[in-house]
N, CA, C and O atoms as CSV, one atom per row, in Angstrom:
chain,resi,resn,atom,element,x,y,z
A,1,UNK,N,N,5.440,-7.266,18.666
A,1,UNK,CA,C,4.701,-6.725,17.543
A,1,UNK,C,C,5.557,-6.859,16.286
A,1,UNK,O,O,6.783,-6.755,16.334
A,2,UNK,N,N,4.886,-7.090,15.168
A,2,UNK,CA,C,5.597,-7.197,13.892
A,2,UNK,C,C,5.046,-6.159,12.917
A,2,UNK,O,O,4.016,-5.533,13.167
A,3,UNK,N,N,5.744,-5.992,11.817
A,3,UNK,CA,C,5.307,-5.020,10.815
A,3,UNK,C,C,3.930,-5.365,10.259
A,3,UNK,O,O,3.156,-4.471,9.919
A,4,UNK,N,N,3.619,-6.665,10.167
A,4,UNK,CA,C,2.314,-7.056,9.633
A,4,UNK,C,C,1.171,-6.814,10.618
A,4,UNK,O,O,0.003,-6.963,10.258
A,5,UNK,N,N,1.498,-6.443,11.859
A,5,UNK,CA,C,0.466,-6.009,12.796
A,5,UNK,C,C,0.050,-4.566,12.510
A,5,UNK,O,O,-1.012,-4.119,12.944
A,6,UNK,N,N,0.894,-3.847,11.779
A,6,UNK,CA,C,0.650,-2.435,11.483
A,6,UNK,C,C,0.327,-2.222,10.004
A,6,UNK,O,O,-0.526,-1.407,9.652
A,7,UNK,N,N,1.020,-2.968,9.152
A,7,UNK,CA,C,0.873,-2.824,7.704
A,7,UNK,C,C,0.236,-4.075,7.108
A,7,UNK,O,O,0.441,-5.180,7.611
A,8,UNK,N,N,-0.521,-3.905,6.058
A,8,UNK,CA,C,-1.167,-5.019,5.373
A,8,UNK,C,C,-0.108,-5.858,4.638
A,8,UNK,O,O,0.674,-5.308,3.863
A,9,UNK,N,N,-0.069,-7.168,4.867
A,9,UNK,CA,C,0.925,-8.013,4.198
A,9,UNK,C,C,0.916,-7.893,2.673
A,9,UNK,O,O,1.974,-7.938,2.046
A,10,UNK,N,N,-0.262,-7.741,2.072
A,10,UNK,CA,C,-0.309,-7.615,0.608
A,10,UNK,C,C,0.283,-6.284,0.145
A,10,UNK,O,O,0.856,-6.209,-0.942
A,11,UNK,N,N,0.152,-5.239,0.953
A,11,UNK,CA,C,0.768,-3.948,0.618
A,11,UNK,C,C,2.287,-4.037,0.736
A,11,UNK,O,O,3.009,-3.484,-0.094
A,12,UNK,N,N,2.773,-4.729,1.761
A,12,UNK,CA,C,4.217,-4.937,1.909
A,12,UNK,C,C,4.747,-5.701,0.704
A,12,UNK,O,O,5.769,-5.328,0.129
A,13,UNK,N,N,4.051,-6.773,0.320
A,13,UNK,CA,C,4.482,-7.584,-0.826
A,13,UNK,C,C,4.518,-6.749,-2.105
A,13,UNK,O,O,5.448,-6.876,-2.901
A,14,UNK,N,N,3.520,-5.906,-2.303
A,14,UNK,CA,C,3.484,-5.052,-3.497
A,14,UNK,C,C,4.644,-4.060,-3.495
A,14,UNK,O,O,5.257,-3.817,-4.535
A,15,UNK,N,N,4.944,-3.492,-2.338
A,15,UNK,CA,C,6.053,-2.533,-2.235
A,15,UNK,C,C,7.387,-3.221,-2.522
A,15,UNK,O,O,8.249,-2.649,-3.189
A,16,UNK,N,N,7.557,-4.432,-2.025
A,16,UNK,CA,C,8.796,-5.172,-2.271
A,16,UNK,C,C,8.923,-5.569,-3.738
A,16,UNK,O,O,10.019,-5.519,-4.297
A,17,UNK,N,N,7.820,-5.963,-4.367
A,17,UNK,CA,C,7.849,-6.301,-5.798
A,17,UNK,C,C,8.265,-5.096,-6.629
A,17,UNK,O,O,8.980,-5.230,-7.623
A,18,UNK,N,N,7.814,-3.927,-6.215
A,18,UNK,CA,C,8.090,-2.707,-6.975
A,18,UNK,C,C,9.577,-2.352,-7.015
A,18,UNK,O,O,10.019,-1.653,-7.927
A,19,UNK,N,N,10.340,-2.820,-6.052
A,19,UNK,CA,C,11.761,-2.444,-5.997
A,19,UNK,C,C,12.682,-3.663,-6.006
A,19,UNK,O,O,13.743,-3.646,-5.382
A,20,UNK,N,N,12.284,-4.706,-6.703
A,20,UNK,CA,C,13.102,-5.918,-6.775
A,20,UNK,C,C,14.430,-5.691,-7.486
A,20,UNK,O,O,15.448,-6.255,-7.085
A,21,UNK,N,N,14.434,-4.887,-8.520
A,21,UNK,CA,C,15.662,-4.670,-9.298
A,21,UNK,C,C,16.621,-3.767,-8.526
A,21,UNK,O,O,16.187,-2.812,-7.882
A,22,UNK,N,N,17.912,-4.057,-8.585
A,22,UNK,CA,C,18.896,-3.176,-7.935
A,22,UNK,C,C,18.753,-1.734,-8.431
A,22,UNK,O,O,18.483,-1.493,-9.607
A,23,UNK,N,N,18.934,-0.801,-7.532
A,23,UNK,CA,C,18.852,0.636,-7.803
A,23,UNK,C,C,17.466,1.108,-8.236
A,23,UNK,O,O,17.335,2.147,-8.884
A,24,UNK,N,N,16.430,0.342,-7.877
A,24,UNK,CA,C,15.057,0.752,-8.188
A,24,UNK,C,C,14.292,1.220,-6.951
A,24,UNK,O,O,13.124,1.594,-7.053
A,25,UNK,N,N,14.940,1.202,-5.781
A,25,UNK,CA,C,14.272,1.568,-4.529
A,25,UNK,C,C,14.100,3.070,-4.410
A,25,UNK,O,O,15.058,3.832,-4.538
A,26,UNK,N,N,12.871,3.484,-4.163
A,26,UNK,CA,C,12.531,4.879,-3.877
A,26,UNK,C,C,11.818,4.886,-2.529
A,26,UNK,O,O,10.716,4.348,-2.416
A,27,UNK,N,N,12.433,5.493,-1.493
A,27,UNK,CA,C,11.769,5.498,-0.183
A,27,UNK,C,C,10.338,6.017,-0.242
A,27,UNK,O,O,9.429,5.410,0.325
A,28,UNK,N,N,10.138,7.133,-0.923
A,28,UNK,CA,C,8.806,7.741,-0.975
A,28,UNK,C,C,7.790,6.780,-1.595
A,28,UNK,O,O,6.687,6.611,-1.074
A,29,UNK,N,N,8.167,6.159,-2.701
A,29,UNK,CA,C,7.260,5.229,-3.372
A,29,UNK,C,C,7.020,3.988,-2.508
A,29,UNK,O,O,5.892,3.502,-2.419
A,30,UNK,N,N,8.076,3.475,-1.874
A,30,UNK,CA,C,7.934,2.304,-1.007
A,30,UNK,C,C,6.970,2.607,0.138
A,30,UNK,O,O,6.107,1.789,0.456
A,31,UNK,N,N,7.114,3.782,0.758
A,31,UNK,CA,C,6.256,4.142,1.881
A,31,UNK,C,C,4.808,4.312,1.443
A,31,UNK,O,O,3.888,3.985,2.192
A,32,UNK,N,N,4.603,4.823,0.229
A,32,UNK,CA,C,3.242,4.970,-0.283
A,32,UNK,C,C,2.609,3.612,-0.560
A,32,UNK,O,O,1.486,3.346,-0.131
A,33,UNK,N,N,3.331,2.751,-1.279
A,33,UNK,CA,C,2.773,1.448,-1.651
A,33,UNK,C,C,2.545,0.569,-0.423
A,33,UNK,O,O,1.531,-0.124,-0.336
A,34,UNK,N,N,3.477,0.596,0.522
A,34,UNK,CA,C,3.359,-0.254,1.717
A,34,UNK,C,C,2.285,0.235,2.688
A,34,UNK,O,O,1.861,-0.511,3.571
A,35,UNK,N,N,1.851,1.467,2.530
A,35,UNK,CA,C,0.841,2.035,3.415
A,35,UNK,C,C,1.407,2.836,4.573
A,35,UNK,O,O,0.648,3.382,5.374
A,36,UNK,N,N,2.732,2.914,4.677
A,36,UNK,CA,C,3.330,3.667,5.787
A,36,UNK,C,C,2.975,5.141,5.740
A,36,UNK,O,O,2.848,5.783,6.782
A,37,UNK,N,N,2.814,5.680,4.546
A,37,UNK,CA,C,2.541,7.116,4.428
A,37,UNK,C,C,1.176,7.498,4.996
A,37,UNK,O,O,0.886,8.681,5.172
A,38,UNK,N,N,0.339,6.503,5.284
A,38,UNK,CA,C,-0.998,6.766,5.832
A,38,UNK,C,C,-1.094,6.482,7.328
A,38,UNK,O,O,-2.176,6.575,7.907
A,39,UNK,N,N,0.020,6.138,7.950
A,39,UNK,CA,C,-0.002,5.741,9.356
A,39,UNK,C,C,0.149,6.940,10.287
A,39,UNK,O,O,0.708,7.970,9.911
A,40,UNK,N,N,-0.352,6.788,11.493
A,40,UNK,CA,C,-0.259,7.838,12.512
A,40,UNK,C,C,1.173,7.947,13.031
A,40,UNK,O,O,2.006,7.074,12.788
A,41,UNK,N,N,1.434,9.015,13.736
A,41,UNK,CA,C,2.756,9.229,14.331
A,41,UNK,C,C,3.131,8.085,15.268
A,41,UNK,O,O,4.272,7.624,15.253
A,42,UNK,N,N,2.191,7.627,16.075
A,42,UNK,CA,C,2.500,6.531,17.007
A,42,UNK,C,C,2.769,5.227,16.261
A,42,UNK,O,O,3.624,4.443,16.674
A,43,UNK,N,N,2.053,4.991,15.177
A,43,UNK,CA,C,2.310,3.794,14.376
A,43,UNK,C,C,3.675,3.880,13.694
A,43,UNK,O,O,4.388,2.881,13.602
A,44,UNK,N,N,4.038,5.069,13.218
A,44,UNK,CA,C,5.352,5.249,12.594
A,44,UNK,C,C,6.471,5.032,13.603
A,44,UNK,O,O,7.512,4.471,13.262
A,45,UNK,N,N,6.267,5.467,14.829
A,45,UNK,CA,C,7.281,5.239,15.871
A,45,UNK,C,C,7.440,3.749,16.156
A,45,UNK,O,O,8.552,3.277,16.393
A,46,UNK,N,N,6.350,3.018,16.134
A,46,UNK,CA,C,6.425,1.567,16.345
A,46,UNK,C,C,7.128,0.893,15.164
A,46,UNK,O,O,7.930,-0.020,15.361
A,47,UNK,N,N,6.835,1.333,13.952
A,47,UNK,CA,C,7.532,0.802,12.773
A,47,UNK,C,C,9.020,1.089,12.895
A,47,UNK,O,O,9.843,0.215,12.624
A,48,UNK,N,N,9.376,2.302,13.300
A,48,UNK,CA,C,10.782,2.664,13.480
A,48,UNK,C,C,11.439,1.733,14.496
A,48,UNK,O,O,12.547,1.246,14.271
A,49,UNK,N,N,10.756,1.487,15.608
A,49,UNK,CA,C,11.310,0.615,16.649
A,49,UNK,C,C,11.588,-0.788,16.098
A,49,UNK,O,O,12.604,-1.400,16.428
A,50,UNK,N,N,10.688,-1.286,15.266
A,50,UNK,CA,C,10.868,-2.607,14.662
A,50,UNK,C,C,12.043,-2.592,13.683
A,50,UNK,O,O,12.817,-3.548,13.628
A,51,UNK,N,N,12.176,-1.522,12.919
A,51,UNK,CA,C,13.255,-1.418,11.930
A,51,UNK,C,C,14.620,-1.193,12.570
A,51,UNK,O,O,15.647,-1.514,11.973
A,52,UNK,N,N,14.633,-0.648,13.772
A,52,UNK,CA,C,15.883,-0.409,14.503
A,52,UNK,C,C,16.362,-1.746,15.070
A,52,UNK,O,O,16.094,-2.079,16.224
A,53,UNK,N,N,17.063,-2.492,14.249
A,53,UNK,CA,C,17.423,-3.877,14.556
A,53,UNK,C,C,18.171,-4.036,15.874
A,53,UNK,O,O,17.910,-4.982,16.617
A,54,UNK,N,N,19.100,-3.123,16.178
A,54,UNK,CA,C,19.887,-3.256,17.413
A,54,UNK,C,C,19.281,-2.484,18.590
A,54,UNK,O,O,19.863,-2.431,19.673
A,55,UNK,N,N,18.105,-1.886,18.363
A,55,UNK,CA,C,17.373,-1.155,19.404
A,55,UNK,C,C,18.206,-0.043,20.045
A,55,UNK,O,O,18.099,0.211,21.245
A,56,UNK,N,N,19.036,0.615,19.231
A,56,UNK,CA,C,19.885,1.701,19.724
A,56,UNK,C,C,19.158,3.043,19.761
A,56,UNK,O,O,19.664,4.011,20.329
A,57,UNK,N,N,17.976,3.099,19.159
A,57,UNK,CA,C,17.266,4.365,19.038
A,57,UNK,C,C,17.605,5.084,17.746
A,57,UNK,O,O,17.118,6.184,17.484
A,58,UNK,N,N,18.447,4.446,16.939
A,58,UNK,CA,C,18.866,5.000,15.651
A,58,UNK,C,C,18.881,3.891,14.611
A,58,UNK,O,O,19.061,2.719,14.940
A,59,UNK,N,N,18.690,4.270,13.362
A,59,UNK,CA,C,18.919,3.345,12.256
A,59,UNK,C,C,20.177,3.834,11.561
A,59,UNK,O,O,20.179,4.872,10.899
A,60,UNK,N,N,21.248,3.066,11.725
A,60,UNK,CA,C,22.543,3.424,11.144
A,60,UNK,C,C,22.636,2.875,9.723
A,60,UNK,O,O,21.823,2.051,9.303
A,61,UNK,N,N,23.647,3.353,8.991
A,61,UNK,CA,C,23.818,2.965,7.594
A,61,UNK,C,C,23.904,1.450,7.429
A,61,UNK,O,O,23.329,0.900,6.490
A,62,UNK,N,N,24.614,0.771,8.327
A,62,UNK,CA,C,24.744,-0.685,8.185
A,62,UNK,C,C,23.414,-1.399,8.411
A,62,UNK,O,O,23.212,-2.485,7.868
A,63,UNK,N,N,22.511,-0.830,9.188
A,63,UNK,CA,C,21.165,-1.390,9.352
A,63,UNK,C,C,20.289,-1.031,8.154
A,63,UNK,O,O,19.465,-1.832,7.713
A,64,UNK,N,N,20.472,0.166,7.641
A,64,UNK,CA,C,19.621,0.670,6.569
A,64,UNK,C,C,19.743,-0.163,5.298
A,64,UNK,O,O,18.762,-0.326,4.573
A,65,UNK,N,N,20.929,-0.689,5.019
A,65,UNK,CA,C,21.086,-1.477,3.791
A,65,UNK,C,C,20.240,-2.749,3.826
A,65,UNK,O,O,19.927,-3.312,2.776
A,66,UNK,N,N,19.867,-3.206,5.025
A,66,UNK,CA,C,19.014,-4.390,5.172
A,66,UNK,C,C,17.544,-4.020,5.379
A,66,UNK,O,O,16.741,-4.855,5.795
A,67,UNK,N,N,17.201,-2.778,5.090
A,67,UNK,CA,C,15.851,-2.247,5.294
A,67,UNK,C,C,14.772,-3.158,4.717
A,67,UNK,O,O,13.815,-3.493,5.416
A,68,UNK,N,N,14.909,-3.567,3.452
A,68,UNK,CA,C,13.877,-4.381,2.809
A,68,UNK,C,C,13.742,-5.747,3.472
A,68,UNK,O,O,12.651,-6.317,3.514
A,69,UNK,N,N,14.847,-6.269,3.988
A,69,UNK,CA,C,14.818,-7.577,4.643
A,69,UNK,C,C,14.083,-7.540,5.979
A,69,UNK,O,O,13.683,-8.587,6.488
A,70,UNK,N,N,13.902,-6.377,6.543
A,70,UNK,CA,C,13.110,-6.260,7.778
A,70,UNK,C,C,11.622,-6.490,7.472
A,70,UNK,O,O,10.840,-6.828,8.361
A,71,UNK,N,N,11.249,-6.300,6.200
A,71,UNK,CA,C,9.870,-6.525,5.778
A,71,UNK,C,C,9.655,-7.961,5.321
A,71,UNK,O,O,8.577,-8.525,5.509
A,72,UNK,N,N,10.688,-8.551,4.716
A,72,UNK,CA,C,10.642,-9.944,4.254
A,72,UNK,C,C,12.070,-10.459,4.207
A,72,UNK,O,O,12.921,-9.878,3.535
A,73,UNK,N,N,12.333,-11.543,4.914
A,73,UNK,CA,C,13.723,-12.011,5.051
A,73,UNK,C,C,14.374,-12.353,3.716
A,73,UNK,O,O,15.598,-12.282,3.609
A,74,UNK,N,N,13.612,-12.718,2.704
A,74,UNK,CA,C,14.190,-13.053,1.406
A,74,UNK,C,C,14.378,-11.866,0.477
A,74,UNK,O,O,14.836,-12.032,-0.653
A,75,UNK,N,N,14.032,-10.673,0.938
A,75,UNK,CA,C,14.166,-9.476,0.091
A,75,UNK,C,C,15.642,-9.144,-0.123
A,75,UNK,O,O,16.510,-9.594,0.625
A,76,UNK,N,N,15.900,-8.366,-1.135
A,76,UNK,CA,C,17.281,-8.002,-1.460
A,76,UNK,C,C,17.824,-6.946,-0.499
A,76,UNK,O,O,17.073,-6.286,0.219
A,77,UNK,N,N,19.129,-6.808,-0.507
A,77,UNK,CA,C,19.820,-5.767,0.252
A,77,UNK,C,C,19.836,-4.512,-0.620
A,77,UNK,O,O,19.993,-4.611,-1.837
A,78,UNK,N,N,19.678,-3.343,-0.017
A,78,UNK,CA,C,19.785,-2.099,-0.779
A,78,UNK,C,C,21.214,-1.940,-1.291
A,78,UNK,O,O,22.169,-2.324,-0.615
A,79,UNK,N,N,21.352,-1.376,-2.478
A,79,UNK,CA,C,22.684,-1.107,-3.010
A,79,UNK,C,C,23.324,0.019,-2.198
A,79,UNK,O,O,22.641,0.724,-1.455
A,80,UNK,N,N,24.617,0.178,-2.344
A,80,UNK,CA,C,25.322,1.259,-1.650
A,80,UNK,C,C,24.724,2.606,-2.027
A,80,UNK,O,O,24.525,3.464,-1.167
A,81,UNK,N,N,24.441,2.790,-3.299
A,81,UNK,CA,C,23.861,4.047,-3.776
A,81,UNK,C,C,22.481,4.289,-3.161
A,81,UNK,O,O,22.192,5.395,-2.705
A,82,UNK,N,N,21.637,3.269,-3.145
A,82,UNK,CA,C,20.299,3.403,-2.554
A,82,UNK,C,C,20.389,3.718,-1.065
A,82,UNK,O,O,19.653,4.560,-0.551
A,83,UNK,N,N,21.302,3.031,-0.379
A,83,UNK,CA,C,21.464,3.236,1.061
A,83,UNK,C,C,21.898,4.664,1.356
A,83,UNK,O,O,21.343,5.312,2.244
A,84,UNK,N,N,22.882,5.156,0.619
A,84,UNK,CA,C,23.388,6.514,0.846
A,84,UNK,C,C,22.334,7.567,0.509
A,84,UNK,O,O,22.206,8.565,1.218
A,85,UNK,N,N,21.586,7.352,-0.560
A,85,UNK,CA,C,20.525,8.287,-0.944
A,85,UNK,C,C,19.420,8.315,0.111
A,85,UNK,O,O,18.939,9.386,0.482
A,86,UNK,N,N,19.022,7.147,0.588
A,86,UNK,CA,C,17.999,7.023,1.631
A,86,UNK,C,C,18.469,7.721,2.903
A,86,UNK,O,O,17.720,8.490,3.506
A,87,UNK,N,N,19.701,7.456,3.307
A,87,UNK,CA,C,20.249,8.065,4.522
A,87,UNK,C,C,20.309,9.583,4.387
A,87,UNK,O,O,19.947,10.303,5.318
A,88,UNK,N,N,20.759,10.070,3.242
A,88,UNK,CA,C,20.857,11.518,3.028
A,88,UNK,C,C,19.484,12.185,3.132
A,88,UNK,O,O,19.372,13.302,3.639
A,89,UNK,N,N,18.444,11.506,2.656
A,89,UNK,CA,C,17.091,12.071,2.698
A,89,UNK,C,C,16.511,12.082,4.109
A,89,UNK,O,O,15.702,12.947,4.445
A,90,UNK,N,N,16.924,11.121,4.934
A,90,UNK,CA,C,16.307,10.964,6.253
A,90,UNK,C,C,17.165,11.438,7.420
A,90,UNK,O,O,16.654,11.608,8.527
A,91,UNK,N,N,18.455,11.654,7.193
A,91,UNK,CA,C,19.380,12.071,8.259
A,91,UNK,C,C,19.388,13.592,8.331
A,91,UNK,O,O,20.218,14.250,7.704
A,92,UNK,N,N,18.458,14.139,9.100
A,92,UNK,CA,C,18.267,15.590,9.126
A,92,UNK,C,C,19.374,16.356,9.838
A,92,UNK,O,O,19.569,17.540,9.563
A,93,UNK,N,N,20.100,15.714,10.741
A,93,UNK,CA,C,21.160,16.439,11.452
A,93,UNK,C,C,22.565,16.075,10.973
A,93,UNK,O,O,23.549,16.575,11.518
A,94,UNK,N,N,22.670,15.213,9.965
A,94,UNK,CA,C,23.959,14.908,9.359
A,94,UNK,C,C,24.890,14.063,10.207
A,94,UNK,O,O,26.101,14.076,9.987
A,95,UNK,N,N,24.348,13.319,11.181
A,95,UNK,CA,C,25.216,12.511,12.048
A,95,UNK,C,C,25.438,11.089,11.530
A,95,UNK,O,O,26.076,10.277,12.201
A,96,UNK,N,N,24.915,10.787,10.345
A,96,UNK,CA,C,25.138,9.478,9.748
A,96,UNK,C,C,24.169,8.407,10.205
A,96,UNK,O,O,24.388,7.220,9.962
A,97,UNK,N,N,23.096,8.823,10.870
A,97,UNK,CA,C,22.088,7.866,11.313
A,97,UNK,C,C,20.738,8.561,11.398
A,97,UNK,O,O,20.652,9.789,11.444
A,98,UNK,N,N,19.696,7.757,11.417
A,98,UNK,CA,C,18.336,8.267,11.485
A,98,UNK,C,C,17.842,8.070,12.909
A,98,UNK,O,O,17.834,6.947,13.412
A,99,UNK,N,N,17.434,9.143,13.558
A,99,UNK,CA,C,16.966,9.067,14.936
A,99,UNK,C,C,15.484,8.788,15.027
A,99,UNK,O,O,14.729,9.074,14.098
A,100,UNK,N,N,15.071,8.231,16.147
A,100,UNK,CA,C,13.660,7.887,16.365
A,100,UNK,C,C,12.765,9.116,16.300
A,100,UNK,O,O,11.603,9.021,15.905
A,101,UNK,N,N,13.307,10.276,16.688
A,101,UNK,CA,C,12.497,11.495,16.621
A,101,UNK,C,C,12.244,11.900,15.176
A,101,UNK,O,O,11.377,12.732,14.907
A,102,UNK,N,N,12.984,11.328,14.260
A,102,UNK,CA,C,12.826,11.648,12.845
A,102,UNK,C,C,11.923,10.676,12.127
A,102,UNK,O,O,12.180,10.324,10.976
A,103,UNK,N,N,10.859,10.233,12.792
A,103,UNK,CA,C,9.977,9.268,12.146
A,103,UNK,C,C,9.293,9.852,10.923
A,103,UNK,O,O,8.693,9.119,10.136
A,104,UNK,N,N,9.378,11.163,10.757
A,104,UNK,CA,C,8.845,11.751,9.532
A,104,UNK,C,C,9.620,11.253,8.321
A,104,UNK,O,O,9.133,11.338,7.194
A,105,UNK,N,N,10.840,10.726,8.549
A,105,UNK,CA,C,11.619,10.171,7.442
A,105,UNK,C,C,10.907,8.968,6.842
A,105,UNK,O,O,11.157,8.620,5.688
A,106,UNK,N,N,10.036,8.335,7.594
A,106,UNK,CA,C,9.310,7.195,7.077
A,106,UNK,C,C,8.241,7.632,6.090
A,106,UNK,O,O,7.561,6.799,5.491
A,107,UNK,N,N,8.098,8.911,5.927
A,107,UNK,CA,C,7.188,9.462,4.924
A,107,UNK,C,C,7.911,10.387,3.957
A,107,UNK,O,O,7.271,11.164,3.249
A,108,UNK,N,N,9.249,10.312,3.918
A,108,UNK,CA,C,10.018,11.236,3.070
A,108,UNK,C,C,9.806,10.969,1.600
A,108,UNK,O,O,10.382,11.659,0.758
């Protein structure tokens, strides 16, 4: 399964266009534009599984910086500031990674 099986490709493209400039990424806005904020819990878990590049059950900081590239391989890498801000918003237990049980972070 791919992200385009769950999300509309034109919505993904619009979300990526919105954050092309460095330090312009807002997780909440990206999730709204891409359509993730309207997905069911099971769909969010599947999106999380796809985004978890190493299939560890967690999205670690080094994976998170490539978040946009999971949607489109030519997309930019998140800046250090964007990555840390995103992680801080989604890492509810402070362990430095986002767990699969925290799929609500995909709507943060």
